[in-house]
N, C-alpha and C positions, 0 to 999 in steps of 0.2 A: 243104084246103091249096091244092089246085089253083085253087079258086074265089078264094081270097084273092090268089093270085099273078096270076090273069088278069083279075080284075074289080075292081081296086083303085079304079077310078073310080065303081063302082056301089055307093053307100053301103049300100043295103038288102041287096045280095048279101053285101057284106063284113060287115055287122052280123050277118046270119043265120049265115054261115059261122063267124064268130068266136064267136057264141053257142053254136053246135053244138060247136065245139072246147072251149069253156069247160065244157060239160056232160060231154064225154068225158074231160076232163083230171082229173076227180075219181078216175079209175082210175089206179092206180100204173103199170101197164104202158103205158097210153096216154101218160102224161107223158114217158116215155122215148122212145116211138115218135114223138111229135110233134117232138121235138128231133132225133131221128135222121133223120127225113124232111125235115129242113131248114126246119121251120116257125118257128124262133126269129126269124129276121131279119124275117119278115113280121109276127109278133106285136109285136115291138119297134117296127117302123115304125108300127104302128097306135096306139102310145102318143102319137103326134103328131096323131091324128085330131081334127077339130073336132066330130065327132058324139059327143054325150054317151053314147049307148047303146053305140056301138062302143068308145069309150074305156073304159067300165066293163067290157065283155066282155074286152077285151085286158088290162086290169090284173088282173082275176080270173084269167084264163088264165095270165098270167105268174107270178102268185102261186103257182098250183098247180104250174106247171112248175119253180119254184124250190125245191120240196121235195126232190127226189132229189139226193143228193150229187153225182152225176156231171154234173148239169145246171148246177151253180152257176158253175163256171168258164166254161162256154160262154155263159151269159147275160151274164156280166161282159164277156167278150171281144167279144160282139156289140153292146155298148153299152147293155145293159139297166139296168145299175147307174146310169149317168149319167142315163138317161131317167127313171128312177124318182125320182131326187133332184130333178130339175126339176119333176116332178109333185106333189111334197110341198106346193107352194104353189098347186096347181090350185084353180080356183073351183068345180070339180065335186066336191062333197063325197063322192059315192058312190065316187069313185076313191081317195080318201085312205087308207082302211084297207087297200086292196089294194097300193098302191105301197109303203106303209109295211111291209106284210106281206112284200113281196119283199125289202126291205132287211133286215127282221128275219131272214129265212131266209139271206140271203147273208152277213150280218155275223157268222155263227158262224165265219167264216174271217177270221183276223187281218188279212190284206192288204186285204180289202175294208172293214174297219173304218176303216183309215187313209184309204182312197180316198174313202169317202163324206164323211168329215169335210173332206177336202181339196176335195171337190166342192161343199161348202157345205150339207150336209144338217143340220148341228147346230142352227142357228137355227130352221128350220121344224119339226124334230122336237121341240124344246123347246116350241114353240107348240102342236103337236098333242097334247102330253101334257095340256094344259088343255082339250081339246075335250070338250064334253058327251057326245059319242057314245062309248060304252064301247069299241066295237070299234076306233075310231081311236086312242083313248087307250091301249088295251092294246097295239096294234101299235107305236105310237110308243115307249112306255115299255119294251117288250121289246127294241126296237132299241137304245135307250139302255142297257139292261141289258147287251146284248152289247158295246157300246162301252166300258162301264165296266170290263169285265174286262181291257181292254188297258192295261197300266201306262204306256204312252206317251201315253195320252189322258185318264187320270182327272183330272189337275190342270186340263187345258184344259176339260173338261166342267164342272167346278165354277166355274172362272173365267168361263165363258160363261153361267152362270146356270141350271144344270140342277137345283140343289138345291131351290129353292122349289117348282117344280111337282112334284118327286118327293115332297117332304114333304106336299103336298096330297093326292097319290095314296095315301099311306100311310093316309089316312082314308077312302079309297074304299069304298063298300059292295060293290063288285065284288071278290070274292076273288081272281080271276085278276089284275086290275090291281094290287091290293094286294101280291100275292106278287111280281110283277115289280118293283114299286117298291122293296120292301124288299131284294130281291136286288141291285138297282142301288146302293142306298145302302150296303149291306154291302160291295160291291166298291170303291166310292169311299172308304170309311172305312179301307181298308188303307193308303192313302198318308198318311204323317205330315203332309203339307201340307194335307190336307183335314179332318183330325180336328176341329180347333177350328172351322173354317168351317161344318161340318155342324151343330154344336151352336149356333153363333151365329145360324144361319139357321132356327132353330126345329125342328130334327130330333128333339130328345130326347123331347118329350112324346108324339108318335105312336109313336116307337120303343118307349118304355117301355110304352105301351098295348098294343102288339102282343105283348109278353111273355105276355099272357093269351089270345092267339089260340088257337082250337080247331084251326087249321090248323098241323100240325106243321112244315111247311116254312117258314111265316111265323114261327112261334115260334123255330125254329132260326136263321133269318137275322137276326131281331131281336136275339137274345142274342149272336150272333157279331158283329153290328154294335156292340153295347155293349162287347163284349170289345175290339174295335179302338179305339173311342173312349176307353175307360177307360185305355188305355195312355199317353195324353197327360195329364201331371199337371194341365194347365190345365182338364181336363174332370172331374176326380175329384169335386170338391165339387158341380159342376152336376148330375151324374148323381144324386147323393144328394138334392139339393134337389128334383129332379123326381119324387121318390117311387119311385125304382127299387128300393129295398132289399127291400120286402116281396114284390113279385112275383119278384125274384131268389131270395129265400129259398125261395119255393114251388117254384121250378124245381129246387132242389137235391134235391127228392124226386120229380122226374120219373122215370118208368120208362125213359126213353130216355137212354142213356149220353151221346150227343153233346150233349144239351141240358144235363144237370146238370154235365157237365164244363166247358162254356163258361160256364155261370152261376157256377161256382166260380172260374173264371179272372177274370171280371169283378169279383167280390167280392174276390178276391186283389189285383187292381190297386187297387180302391177303398180297401182296408185300409192302403195305404201312407200315405195322407193322415192327418195327425194328428187333424183334426177328425172324419174319418169313423170312426176307430177307436172313439170313444165312441158315435157315432150308430148304428153297426152293432150294438153290444151293447144300446143303449137301445131300438132298434127290434125287439129279440127275436131276433137272429140266432144267439145262442150254441147253443140246442138243435139247430138245423140243422147248424151247423159241427161240433158234437161228434158228431152222428149220422154225418156224412160221414167223420169220423176212423175210424169202425168199418166203413166200406165195404170190400167185398172187392176193389174196384177200386183198384189201386195209384196210378193217376193221380189218382183222386178223393182218396185218402189224402194224396198229396203236396200237392194244392191246399189241402186242409183244414189240413194241418200248416203250410203257409206262412201261411194266414189266421190261425191261432192264434199263430204266431210274430209276425206284425205286430200283431195286436190286443193281445198280451201286453206290448207295449212301452209301452202306456198304463197308468199306475199304477192308475187307477180300475178297469181291467178285470181286473187280476191276481187279486184276491180273488174277483171274480165268476166267472171261468173255473173256479177251483178249487171254488167252492161249487156250480156247476151241473154238476159231474161231468166236467170237462175233463181232469183229471189221469190217471185210469186208462187211457183210450185213448191218450193221449200216451205214457205209460210203456210201454204194450204195443208201440207203434210203434218203440221203441228196439231191439226185436228183429226189426224188419222186414228181409227180405232185400234190400229196395230201398235203396240208399245215400242217395238224395235224401230219401226218406221218413224214414229214421233221423235224418239230419242236421237236417232242419227240425223234427222232433219234439223233438230234443235242444235245439235253439235256443229253441224255445217254452218248454220246461221251465226252461231257463237264465233266461229273462226272468221266469217266474213265481216262481222260487226267490229272486229278488232281494227280493221282498216278505217282510218279517219274519213276516207272518201265515201265509205258506205254508210256511215252513221246516219245521215239524213235520208239516204235512198231507202234504207230498210223501213223507215217510218213512212216514207212517201208511197211505198209499195203496199201499205196497209197492214204492217205487222203489229202495230201497237194494240189494237183491240184483243187479238188472240194472245199476245204476250201478257197483257194485263189479266186476262181471264185465266191464264195458266199459272200465274204467280203462286196461287194457293193450292196447286195440285199436291196430291199425296205421293206422287212419283218423285223421289228424291233426285234422281239423275236429271229428269226433265226440268224440275224446278231450278236445279243448279245452273243448267244451260240457259234457261229463260232469264234468270237473275243476272247472269254474266252478260247476256245480250243487252238487257236494260241498263246495266252498269256502263257498258260501252256506248250505247246510243244516247244516253242522257248526258254525255259529255258535250253534245252539240247544243248550242244555245236555243235553237228552235224547238228541239225535242223536249227540252225541260218544260216549256209551256204546253206543248201538245200532250205530254204525259199527264200533267195535272188536268188538262181540259178533258181528256179521255176517261177520267175517273180512276187514275192509277194510285192516287194518294191513300185512300182508305185501305185497300188490300196491302199496300206497302207498309203502312203503319201497323197493321195487324201482324205482319211478319216480324216487325221489330220486337213484338211481345212474345215471339216464339221462345221455346225453352231450349232450342238447339243453337249452340254458338255459331255453327256454320251459317245457319239461316239469318241469325242476328247480324252477322258480319256482312252478308250479301245485301241485306236491306239497308244497313247503315251506310254502305258505300254509295248506294243509289241516292239516299237522302243527302249524303254529302255533296254529290253532284248537283242535285236539285237546289240545295240551299244557297248556291251561288246566285241563282236567279232572284230578282227583286220580288216578283209575284209569288214565287215558291216560298220565300222566307216567311211571308205572312200565312200562306196556305198550310204549311207544315204545322205551324203553331195552332192555327184555327181548327185543323182536323184532329187535334189532340196528340200531336207527335212529340211534344216536349216531355211529358211524364215518363214514357218508355225510354226515351233517349237518356234522360237523367238516370234512370235505373241502370242503364248499361254502363254508366261511368264506374260502376263497382264490379264490372265483369272481370273474370280472371284472365280473359284473353286480351293481351296488350293491343293487338291490332284493332279490336272492336273499340277499345277506349280511344284510340287515336282517331278513328273515323268519326266517332260521336263527338269528340272535342272539336274537330274541324267543323262539323255540322253546327254545333252550338256557337262556335266562334263566328261562323257566317250569319247565323240567325241573330246574333248579338249586334251585328252591324246595322240592324234595323231598329230605329228608335222605339217603335211600337212593341218590340219583343223584349226589350231590356228588362223591364219590371217583371214580365211574365217568366223570364228565365230565373230571376232571383226568387220569385214566388214559388217556382217549381222546386225550390231547395237544391239548385244546381251548384251553389257556391261551395258547400262542404266537400262534396266529392271532387270538385275541380281543385280545391286546395290540396287534397290528398294526391292528386295527379301531379301537382307542382313538385311534390316531394319524391316522386318516383325517379329511379336512376336512368330511365330511358330518355335520351335527349329529344326524340321525336314527340313523345308525350309531354315532356316539359314545355317544348316550344308551343304546341297547340293549346295546352292549358293556359300558358301565359298569354297567348293570343286571345283566348276567351276573355280574360281579365282586362287586357288592353282595350278591347272594344267596349266593354262595359264601363271602363274607367273614363271614357270620353265624357260621359254624362255625370256632372257633379252630384246629381241626386242619388247616384248609386254608390258614392264613396263610403257612406256610413255602413251600408250592407257589406261592402268589400272588407272594410276594416274589422267590422264585427265578426266576419267569418274567419278572421285570422290569416288573411292572404298576404299582408305586408311582409311578414317575416320570410316566408318562402320566396317571395319575389326578390327580396334583398339577397337571399342566397343565390338565386339564379342570375343576379346582375353581374356576378363575377364568374359565370360559367365559362368553360373553355370552348363553348359552342356559340359562335357569333349570333346566330338566329335566335337562340334562346335568350341571350343577353338583350338583344334588341327589344323583344316583346316585353321582357320584365322591366327594362329601363323606361320604356314608353309608359307603361302602367304606373310606375313609381313617379315619373315626372308629372303625370296627370293628377295623381293623388296628392303629391307634394304641393301642387298649385292651389290646393284647397286648405285655407288657414285652419279650418276646423279639424283637419286630420294630419297636418304636416308633422306634428309632434310624434305621431305613431311611426313615421318613417325614421325619425331621429332615434326613437327608443329601440327600434329594431336594428340599430347599427347601420342605418342606410348611408350615413355620411362617409363612414370608412369605405364602404363598397364604392361609392361614387368617386372618391379620391383615387382609389386603385384604378378605376376605369379611366379617369382623366389622365393618369400617368402612362398607362400601358395599352389602352384600347385603340381601335381604329378611329379615324376621324369621325365617322358617323356615330360610333358609340360614345366617343369623347363629348360630342355635341349633346347627346341625350343626358349623359351624366352631369355635364356642366349646366344644362338647363335645370336639372333637379336641384343642384347646389344653388343656383340663382334663385329658385323658388324659396329655398330654406334660408337664404342669406339675410332675409329681412328680420328674422328673430333669433337665429342661432349662429351668430358670428363667431362667438368664442369656441363653440363646439367644432365649427369648420376649421378654425385655426388649430385647435387641439388635435384634430385628426390628420393634420399635415396638409390641409386644403389650400393654405395660402401659397405655398411653393408651387403646387400644381396649377393654381389659377394664374400665378405670375408667368409660369412657363407657357400657358395657353395664350397669353398676351402676344407672344411672338409667333403664334401659329399663322399659317398662310390663309386659313379659313376664316372668313369674315364673321360667320355666325359664332364660331368658337371665341373669337376676340370679343364679340358683343357680350356673350354670357359671362366671360371672365371679367370684363370691365364693369358690368352691372354688379356682379358679386363683390 
């Protein structure tokens, strides 16, 4: 050090002294001692030497001195950072790896990352990454890696052209260079503004290639990079096009948790894209995803469940998932202690149960007990999914019986009593499905389902009313239930539903009365509840299905001599004549049948309402039943 200070003009002395310090500086203690003894300023001064040998010794010496943490700030304050930036463009190539190495060491500190960019280091560093000398390229790319970790610089790095040389280095045969390059790309890919740019500048092919690297750090960084890039919808199809699926599938079986977790996240992102859903199954991904569902790692389970949730949105995948064994692990995950895992598994099962081919299979795979047990959960999302699954699977005739046998009726009826309209509707739809079954018709009533159903006829939600009306209509088709429906005071709210403007509700309400009117013992209650007037109004509805239900009910009531006058009083004859003149053949037949019933006692009223002309016209109808009714009348 003394020689450097006192013989600055003697080039040979300076070169030998600097060379000696260079050799000594490989020692950790010496690195600290040289700086403590005030050697920094002399070394940094030598970076301006015109002698190539001295310049090389000084740059290597400073590179060594920049390793200890305590020296970094001192070097920067003495002007070493700026001097090294200036030397990045030196014509002396032996200096380049060392000054770049100094910058590499100093840029682990955020403040110096900003400073060297401000001092103009970016352009020469980008150029040095393409240098054929591995050491130069490695130091340059490692410095860029450090800069790329700074959120305030990542966009500038990409805009200034750092991606193309980085992409080239991803193909480097030098493992160290390759590793630094992929880490830099990984850092840059975090910023949303860079994601598409990296793909457009050719980054995907080498990144996908590195998924197969034997270097775990490289493999990890490449899969994390893809995770970042795949979060941009614009990249989803591009990643699949570049053959990333198969190596990603393979990584799901990696023994390293961080790798298989990130691979599953990439696939999770990709599975959002409609085109990718089919591609991922076609490329053989299902066995890997199903195996991941069985993982003991909850994070892996969650990612796999999301994958299945996304893939199951594609109709062509729904049956394939079931056939390849996806149902049992998804059903098992409904019991997971992890809320996210449970919910995603339930959502996937909901999607799968939409497919008619899966309705019976879901139950055969043992889903009913856990679904029934989960119906009353306090988790709103999970309950919504479970109720949707039950709604779908109870469409199958066999499942209607199994649901009741497995004890599903009591919790379902308890949900009908819920104060939440959403829950009421879900339960009502399932009861509607079940009420088609002969055994279920009796069981619903026996389990106490009628009173809460009748209460829901006054709901403010029209859809709930409609579902409940269908359910009561189906229950009313059973002779044992008719009197119980009337005793449950269902007729007054059904009468109000007949008066509602919604055609779907009118139709189902009239259907309820139609079924009850088949039994003459019910006619008194129907008339007493004031149902005849609203039925007459609906007989001339512009909706054929509504007309049909109302006309059948009126025909049945008018066949009862004790109550036929009520039909006449409510202006039923006028309505029947209108239908006989303008209705379809099926509706004309119903109206003519009603007039036939009334023609035994109310001949003059029929004529006064213009019925004679209508009857005479029907004599010429091609339909034999119409002719019969008109002849008898």
